[in-house]
C-alpha positions in Angstrom: 31.8 58.5 151.9 28.4 59.9 152.4 27.4 62.6 150.0 30.1 61.7 147.5 29.7 59.6 144.4 32.6 57.9 142.7 32.5 57.5 138.9 34.8 55.1 137.0 34.7 55.4 133.2 34.8 52.1 131.3 38.1 51.8 129.5 37.8 51.7 125.7 38.9 48.3 124.4 41.7 48.0 121.8 39.9 48.1 118.4 41.1 46.3 115.3 39.5 47.0 111.9 39.2 44.9 108.7 38.4 46.6 105.4 37.3 44.4 102.5 37.8 46.4 99.3 36.0 45.9 96.0 35.6 48.0 93.0 32.3 49.6 94.3 32.4 49.1 98.1 34.4 49.3 101.3 33.1 46.9 103.9 34.5 47.5 107.4 34.3 45.5 110.6 35.4 46.7 114.0 36.6 44.0 116.4 35.7 43.4 119.3 32.9 46.0 119.0 31.1 43.8 116.4 30.2 46.8 114.3 30.0 46.4 110.5 29.4 49.1 108.0 29.5 49.5 104.2 30.7 52.6 102.3 31.2 53.4 98.6 34.7 53.1 97.3 35.0 56.7 96.3 36.1 60.0 97.9 32.8 60.4 99.7 32.9 56.8 101.1 36.5 57.2 102.1 35.7 60.3 104.1 32.8 58.6 105.8 35.1 55.6 106.6 37.7 57.9 108.2 35.1 59.6 110.3 34.0 56.2 111.7 37.6 55.1 112.3 38.5 58.4 113.9 36.0 57.7 116.7 37.7 54.5 117.7 41.3 55.0 116.5 42.0 51.2 115.8 45.3 49.8 116.7 45.6 48.2 113.3 43.7 48.3 110.0 44.1 45.3 107.7 43.0 45.1 104.0 43.8 42.9 101.1 45.8 43.8 98.1 43.3 44.3 95.3 45.3 45.8 92.5 44.3 49.5 92.0 41.1 49.4 94.1 42.7 49.5 97.6 45.3 52.1 96.8 43.2 55.3 97.3 41.8 54.2 100.7 45.2 53.0 101.8 46.9 56.2 100.9 44.1 58.4 102.4 44.1 56.4 105.7 47.9 56.4 105.9 48.1 60.2 105.4 45.7 60.7 108.3 47.9 58.7 110.7 46.1 55.3 110.7 48.3 52.2 110.8 47.3 50.2 107.7 48.6 46.7 106.7 48.0 45.3 103.2 48.2 41.6 103.0 48.0 38.8 100.4 44.4 37.8 99.7 45.4 34.1 99.9 46.7 34.6 103.4 43.4 36.1 104.5 41.5 33.2 102.9 43.7 30.6 104.6 43.1 32.4 107.9 39.3 32.2 107.5 39.6 28.5 106.6 41.8 27.9 109.7 39.0 29.4 111.7 36.6 26.8 110.3 34.7 29.1 107.8 34.3 28.2 104.2 31.7 30.8 103.3 32.9 34.0 101.6 31.0 37.3 101.6 32.3 40.8 101.8 30.9 41.2 105.3 32.6 38.0 106.5 35.9 38.9 104.8 35.9 42.2 106.6 35.3 40.4 109.9 38.1 37.9 109.4 40.5 40.7 108.4 39.8 42.3 111.7 40.3 39.0 113.6 43.6 38.5 111.6 44.7 42.0 112.6 44.3 41.1 116.3 45.8 37.6 116.0 48.7 38.0 113.7 49.5 41.8 114.0 50.8 42.2 110.4 53.1 45.2 110.2 51.8 48.5 108.9 53.3 49.6 105.6 53.3 53.0 103.8 51.7 53.1 100.4 54.2 53.3 97.4 55.0 56.8 96.2 53.0 58.2 93.2 56.1 57.9 91.1 56.5 54.2 91.8 52.8 53.6 91.2 53.0 55.4 87.8 56.1 53.4 86.9 54.3 50.1 87.9 51.4 51.0 85.6 53.6 51.7 82.6 55.9 48.6 83.1 52.8 46.3 83.6 51.2 47.8 80.5 54.4 47.0 78.5 54.6 43.5 79.9 51.0 42.8 78.9 51.5 44.3 75.4 54.6 42.0 75.0 52.5 39.0 75.9 49.8 40.0 73.4 52.5 40.6 70.7 53.9 37.1 71.2 50.5 35.6 71.0 49.7 37.5 67.8 53.0 36.5 66.2 52.4 32.9 67.0 49.0 33.0 65.4 50.3 34.8 62.4 52.9 32.1 61.8 50.3 29.3 61.8 47.6 31.2 59.8 46.9 29.7 56.4 44.4 32.3 55.1 46.0 35.3 53.4 43.4 37.7 54.7 43.9 36.5 58.3 47.7 36.7 58.0 47.3 40.3 56.7 45.0 41.3 59.6 47.3 39.7 62.2 50.4 41.4 60.7 48.6 44.7 60.9 47.8 44.1 64.6 51.4 43.1 65.2 52.7 46.3 63.7 50.3 48.4 65.8 51.3 46.6 68.9 55.0 47.1 68.1 54.4 50.8 67.8 52.4 50.8 71.0 55.4 49.1 72.8 57.8 51.6 71.3 55.7 54.5 72.7 55.6 52.8 76.1 59.3 52.4 76.1 59.9 56.0 75.3 57.4 57.1 78.0 59.1 54.8 80.6 62.5 56.2 79.8 61.2 59.8 80.0 59.6 59.1 83.3 62.7 57.4 84.8 64.9 60.2 83.4 63.0 63.0 85.1 63.2 61.4 88.6 66.7 61.4 90.0 66.0 58.6 92.5 64.6 56.3 89.8 67.5 57.2 87.5 70.1 56.3 90.2 68.4 53.0 90.9 68.4 52.1 87.2 72.1 53.1 86.9 73.0 50.8 89.9 71.0 47.9 88.7 72.2 48.0 85.1 75.8 48.2 86.3 75.5 44.5 87.3 76.6 42.2 84.5 73.5 40.2 83.5 70.9 42.8 84.4 69.7 44.8 81.5 67.4 47.7 81.2 64.2 45.7 81.1 65.1 43.6 84.1 66.1 46.7 86.0 62.7 48.3 85.3 60.9 45.1 86.3 62.8 45.1 89.6 62.2 48.8 90.2 58.4 48.5 89.5 57.8 45.1 91.1 60.1 45.3 94.2 60.1 48.8 95.6 61.4 47.4 98.8 64.9 46.6 97.3 67.6 48.5 99.1 65.5 48.8 102.3 65.2 45.1 103.3 67.6 42.2 104.0 68.8 39.8 101.4 66.6 37.0 102.8 63.6 39.2 102.8 64.2 40.2 99.2 64.5 36.5 98.2 61.2 35.7 100.0 59.4 38.6 98.3 60.5 37.4 94.9 59.8 33.7 95.7 63.4 32.7 95.4 64.0 31.4 98.9 64.1 27.6 99.3 61.3 26.5 101.6 62.0 23.6 104.0 59.8 20.5 103.7 60.8 18.3 106.6 58.7 16.0 108.8 60.0 13.7 111.5 62.9 11.7 110.1 62.1 12.7 106.5 64.1 15.5 105.0 62.2 16.7 102.0 63.5 18.5 99.0 63.6 22.3 99.3 61.7 24.2 96.7 60.6 27.8 95.8 57.0 29.0 95.7 54.8 32.0 96.0 56.5 35.4 95.7 56.1 38.0 93.0 56.1 36.5 89.5 57.0 39.6 87.4 60.5 40.2 89.1 61.1 36.5 89.1 60.5 36.1 85.4 62.8 39.1 84.7 65.5 37.6 86.9 65.3 34.2 85.1 66.4 35.9 81.8 69.0 37.9 83.7 70.4 34.7 85.2 70.9 33.1 81.7 72.9 36.2 80.7 74.9 36.3 84.0 76.0 32.7 83.6 77.9 33.9 80.5 78.9 37.5 81.2 79.3 37.7 85.0 82.6 36.0 85.9 81.9 35.5 89.6 78.4 34.0 88.9 79.7 31.9 86.0 82.2 30.3 88.4 79.5 29.8 91.0 77.3 28.1 88.4 80.1 25.8 87.4 80.7 24.9 91.0 77.0 23.9 91.4 77.0 21.9 88.2 80.1 20.1 89.3 78.3 19.2 92.5 75.6 17.5 90.4 72.9 20.2 90.8 70.2 20.2 88.2 70.2 23.0 85.6 67.1 24.7 87.0 68.4 24.6 90.5 71.6 26.3 89.3 69.5 29.0 87.5 67.4 29.7 90.6 70.6 30.0 92.7 72.0 32.5 90.2 68.7 34.4 90.3 68.9 34.7 94.0 72.5 35.8 93.9 71.6 38.5 91.5 68.7 39.7 93.6 70.7 39.8 96.8 73.5 41.6 95.0 71.1 44.2 93.6 69.6 44.7 97.1 73.1 45.2 98.6 74.2 47.7 96.0 71.0 49.7 96.3 71.3 49.8 100.1 74.8 51.1 99.8 74.1 53.4 96.9 77.1 52.2 94.8 77.7 50.8 91.4 78.9 47.2 90.8 82.6 46.7 90.5 84.5 43.5 89.6 86.1 41.7 92.5 89.9 41.9 92.5 91.7 38.7 91.4 
């Protein structure tokens, strides 16, 4: 119509963001806008990153799990309403290789994380609670101290010089005191949190799962009780992975997953084979079928994990099955 002008605003494209996290920097890439920026990995940099993201409100933000370095930005973005997914770094690297890129830089990593967000749509996940993060730090410190103690004790047994043996024995005593202090702090921390205390009570009610295994599961698998048994087995790396091709039926095997809970469950399975009647019968059935000893142990580990997940989801203690 004459004298009238029609305006049509361009629709804003759906934006996906990839954030490559390092100790010092936050590299962000916005896809499909093609914009890349770098911010410092501190409070100031996180504020600047949120101001940038607030302009585009990305559909999904993807970053890699990097120990402690990604936690502050993950928590800050989540509290401001951004959908953030944290993925395994190996998964991101394999995605980049599948795209035909072998080079690795922070800028490229951020770009491929944004492409992965659009292509795979990984689910957003809330950051763990501060209580769980603190428990994880304490349990991981205890585990590292136990490894150091074992190494020192082995060196002390093979040392032939009296001076060296004395020095190593002194270090062993100091580490033992350090572990004792960590044990007391862990117990104090769990005791003051009713939710953690209840979880520990449920887990330790299962024959075969002791206090150390329960703490390893609580710290290493916060998802227990809120996921399915199959998901729990996959998280711990205890689910048999198919290996078939054409007419060939390959042997199933376990791989990947979280090593700390899996190591704890290995020791628990050894105990459960002796003191858990139902699992002992299950183990005997597998042995009678000709299953190797390690296969039997892995099956017991998976049974223990699925049982723990079920009891936590129902918030009840273990009770023996009626005869």
